[in-house]
C-alpha positions in Angstrom: 130.6 12.3 53.2 132.6 14.2 50.8 136.0 14.9 51.6 138.6 17.6 50.6 140.2 15.4 48.5 137.0 14.9 46.9 136.5 18.5 46.3 140.1 18.8 44.8 139.7 16.3 42.3 136.2 18.0 41.3 137.5 21.3 41.2 140.9 20.0 39.6 142.8 22.2 42.2 145.4 20.8 44.7 143.9 19.9 48.5 146.3 22.9 49.7 144.2 25.5 47.4 140.9 23.9 48.7 142.3 24.6 52.1 143.3 28.0 51.6 140.1 28.9 49.8 138.1 27.6 53.4 140.4 29.0 55.6 140.2 32.3 54.1 144.1 32.8 52.8 144.7 35.3 50.1 146.8 34.6 47.0 144.3 32.2 45.6 143.3 33.0 41.9 139.5 33.8 41.5 138.9 31.2 38.9 140.3 28.5 41.4 138.3 29.9 44.4 135.0 29.8 42.2 135.8 26.0 41.1 136.3 25.4 44.5 133.3 26.9 45.8 131.2 25.2 43.3 132.7 21.8 43.9 131.9 22.0 47.4 128.2 22.9 46.5 128.1 20.1 44.5 129.4 17.7 46.7 127.6 19.2 50.0 131.0 19.6 51.3 131.2 21.5 55.0 135.1 21.9 56.1 135.6 21.1 59.9 135.4 24.2 61.5 136.5 23.3 65.0 139.5 21.7 63.3 140.2 24.8 61.1 139.9 26.7 64.3 142.8 24.4 66.1 144.9 24.5 63.0 144.7 28.3 63.1 146.5 28.3 66.6 150.0 27.9 67.8 150.8 24.0 68.9 154.5 24.5 69.2 154.9 21.3 67.2 157.0 21.0 64.0 156.4 18.3 61.4 159.9 16.6 60.0 159.9 14.2 57.3 162.9 12.7 56.5 164.1 9.6 54.0 163.8 6.5 55.3 166.6 4.9 52.7 169.2 7.5 53.8 171.1 7.0 57.2 173.3 9.7 56.4 170.8 12.5 56.3 168.9 11.2 59.3 171.8 11.3 61.6 173.0 14.7 59.9 169.7 16.3 60.0 168.0 15.2 63.2 170.7 16.3 66.1 170.9 20.0 64.1 166.8 20.4 63.9 166.4 19.1 67.5 169.0 21.7 68.6 167.6 24.4 66.8 163.8 23.9 67.5 164.5 23.2 71.5 166.1 26.8 71.2 162.7 28.1 69.9 160.4 26.5 72.2 159.3 23.9 69.6 158.9 20.1 69.5 159.4 17.8 66.7 157.1 15.2 65.1 159.4 13.0 63.0 158.0 10.7 60.4 160.4 8.7 57.6 159.0 8.3 53.9 160.6 7.1 50.9 158.4 7.8 47.8 156.2 10.7 47.0 153.0 9.0 48.3 154.3 8.6 51.1 155.6 12.2 51.3 151.8 13.0 50.4 150.2 10.9 53.3 152.6 12.3 55.8 152.1 16.1 54.9 148.5 15.6 55.1 148.6 13.6 58.4 150.9 16.0 60.0 148.6 19.0 59.1 145.6 17.0 60.8 148.1 16.7 63.9 148.0 20.7 63.9 151.6 21.3 63.0 152.7 24.6 62.9 155.2 23.8 60.0 156.1 21.2 58.2 160.1 20.5 57.3 160.4 18.2 54.6 164.0 17.0 53.2 164.7 15.3 50.1 162.1 13.6 48.1 159.5 15.1 45.7 156.8 17.0 47.2 153.1 16.5 46.3 150.8 18.8 45.5 149.7 19.4 48.8 152.8 21.4 49.8 152.1 24.5 50.4 153.3 27.8 52.5 153.4 25.7 55.7 156.1 23.4 54.3 159.6 24.3 54.4 161.5 21.9 51.5 165.3 21.2 51.7 166.8 19.6 48.4 163.4 19.1 46.7 162.2 20.1 43.7 160.5 23.5 44.2 157.0 24.9 43.2 155.5 28.6 43.8 153.7 27.5 47.3 156.2 25.9 49.7 159.3 27.4 51.0 162.3 26.0 49.6 165.9 25.8 50.4 168.7 23.8 48.8 172.3 22.9 48.4 173.4 23.6 45.2 174.4 20.3 43.9 174.6 21.5 40.4 177.8 23.5 41.4 179.1 21.2 43.8 179.7 18.3 41.0 180.8 21.0 38.6 183.3 22.0 41.2 184.7 18.4 41.8 184.9 17.9 38.3 186.8 21.4 37.9 189.4 20.2 40.6 189.7 16.9 39.0 190.5 18.1 35.7 193.1 20.5 37.1 194.9 17.8 38.4 194.7 15.8 34.9 191.9 13.9 35.2 189.9 13.2 32.0 188.0 9.9 32.7 185.5 11.0 35.6 182.8 8.5 36.5 179.7 9.8 39.1 177.5 7.7 40.9 174.2 9.3 41.9 171.6 8.5 44.2 168.5 7.7 42.4 166.5 9.9 40.2 166.0 12.7 42.3 166.1 15.9 42.4 169.4 16.2 43.8 170.8 13.4 41.4 169.5 15.3 38.2 171.5 18.8 39.7 174.4 16.4 40.3 174.1 15.2 36.5 173.5 18.7 35.4 176.9 20.0 37.1 178.6 17.0 35.7 177.6 17.5 32.2 178.4 21.0 32.1 181.9 20.9 33.5 182.9 18.2 31.3 181.5 20.5 28.2 183.4 23.0 29.3 186.8 21.0 29.5 185.6 19.7 25.8 185.8 16.4 27.6 182.8 14.1 25.9 180.3 12.7 28.2 180.7 8.8 28.4 177.3 7.5 29.6 178.7 4.1 30.4 180.5 6.3 33.4 177.2 7.6 34.8 175.3 5.1 37.0 172.8 5.3 39.7 173.0 3.7 43.3 169.3 3.2 44.0 170.2 2.4 47.5 172.9 -0.4 46.4 175.9 1.5 46.2 177.9 -1.9 46.0 176.0 -3.0 42.9 176.5 0.4 41.3 180.5 0.7 41.5 180.3 -3.1 40.4 178.8 -1.8 37.2 181.4 0.7 36.4 184.1 -2.0 37.0 182.3 -4.4 34.6 181.6 -1.7 32.1 185.2 -2.1 30.9 185.5 1.7 30.3 188.6 2.9 32.2 188.3 6.0 34.4 190.8 7.9 36.7 188.3 9.4 39.2 185.1 9.0 40.8 182.7 11.4 42.3 179.9 10.0 44.5 177.3 11.9 46.3 177.7 10.5 49.6 180.7 9.3 52.0 179.6 5.8 52.6 179.5 5.3 48.7 183.2 6.6 48.6 183.8 3.6 51.3 182.3 1.1 49.2 184.3 2.3 46.5 187.3 2.4 47.8 186.9 -1.4 49.4 186.1 -2.6 46.0 188.6 -1.1 44.2 191.2 -2.9 46.8 189.3 -6.1 46.2 189.9 -5.5 42.2 193.7 -4.2 43.0 193.1 -0.7 42.3 194.8 1.6 44.6 193.3 5.0 45.8 194.3 7.5 44.9 197.3 6.1 42.6 195.0 4.4 40.1 191.4 5.6 40.9 190.9 9.1 42.9 187.7 9.5 44.6 185.4 12.9 45.3 182.1 13.1 47.6 179.5 15.8 47.7 179.0 15.4 51.3 182.1 15.5 54.0 180.3 13.6 56.7 182.6 12.6 59.8 183.0 9.6 57.7 185.1 11.3 55.3 188.4 11.9 57.6 188.2 8.8 58.7 188.5 6.4 55.6 191.8 5.8 54.2 192.8 7.8 52.1 191.1 10.7 53.8 188.3 11.9 51.4 188.5 14.9 49.6 184.8 16.9 49.1 183.1 19.5 48.2 181.1 19.9 51.7 177.7 19.4 52.2 176.6 22.9 54.2 174.0 21.2 56.4 174.2 23.6 59.4 173.6 26.5 56.9 170.6 24.9 55.7 169.3 24.4 58.9 169.8 27.7 59.8 168.3 29.1 57.0 165.4 26.8 57.6 165.1 28.4 61.0 164.8 31.7 59.2 161.9 30.4 57.2 160.2 29.0 59.9 160.3 32.4 61.5 158.7 34.2 58.3 156.1 31.1 58.1 155.1 31.5 62.0 154.8 35.3 61.6 152.6 35.1 58.2 155.5 36.5 55.9 155.1 35.5 52.1 157.1 32.8 50.5 160.2 34.3 48.7 162.7 32.4 46.5 166.1 31.5 48.2 169.3 31.2 46.6 170.6 27.7 46.5 173.7 27.3 49.4 177.0 26.3 47.8 179.5 23.7 49.3 183.3 24.4 49.7 186.3 22.4 48.5 187.7 19.9 51.3 191.2 18.7 49.6 192.5 15.8 51.3 194.3 12.6 50.3 191.7 10.5 48.1 192.8 13.1 44.9 196.1 12.6 43.2 197.7 14.6 40.6 198.1 13.0 37.2 199.8 15.7 35.4 
């Protein structure tokens, strides 16, 4: 028996487009609609009318997908989402993913469980993401509702703050090859170029779920640096420990900044300077998008949300 996946492959469109064609949604190009109908006829595909009827009703369930490798993301977002959704009389179905294929599978699974909307945090969203998906800090497309922290501006701001303190050799640790990491690197390169500081690729490392190895790579590179920018407060904690092991004092010899500002930041010694990640504001905007989605309002581009500088003790003035 033919499936929606078979139809999407034959028609060369996304599964979301196939779903919109058979649900009668507007906004599908005529060429795509014709291709879907031809593919469905050729494959003798018949959509499940009962499932469609259920899917068009409100279930009061909201699917939430988080990264299985980012404990900070989980501890930050789950309480905020749970509180906000409870106030709206909605229930969460929480799942975890760590790659695009898992995001794809979980989005389809949550749709089949008749979730009103799916909130996906981080990762690269698949083609099956549509206007019923609210994406936080993910690569955007024209079909889903996208909200994001301005990682580019955050890293650029951190670099500007460090250069204002006399730092000209600044290292950076990014998470992986994700959208957010790419934005951090763009901000890093822009800030250095604007300050006429050459970009040294030896001072750019990816953690890839192993922050200790990333910091050790920097220490073993024999390229001196006086400041370090990390995406996560936990990465800063690892860096401080390793620097102590190598008899490098923070901030006297190496200043550190994070682009997060979780509760851990103020507990570290020295306390951590940050460009704060506006998690509450992101959740508030996500709830506005949830209302728009439930009311059938169209997808509209949202401006990225900026963090603010929180200056503590982990940065010293070298001038």
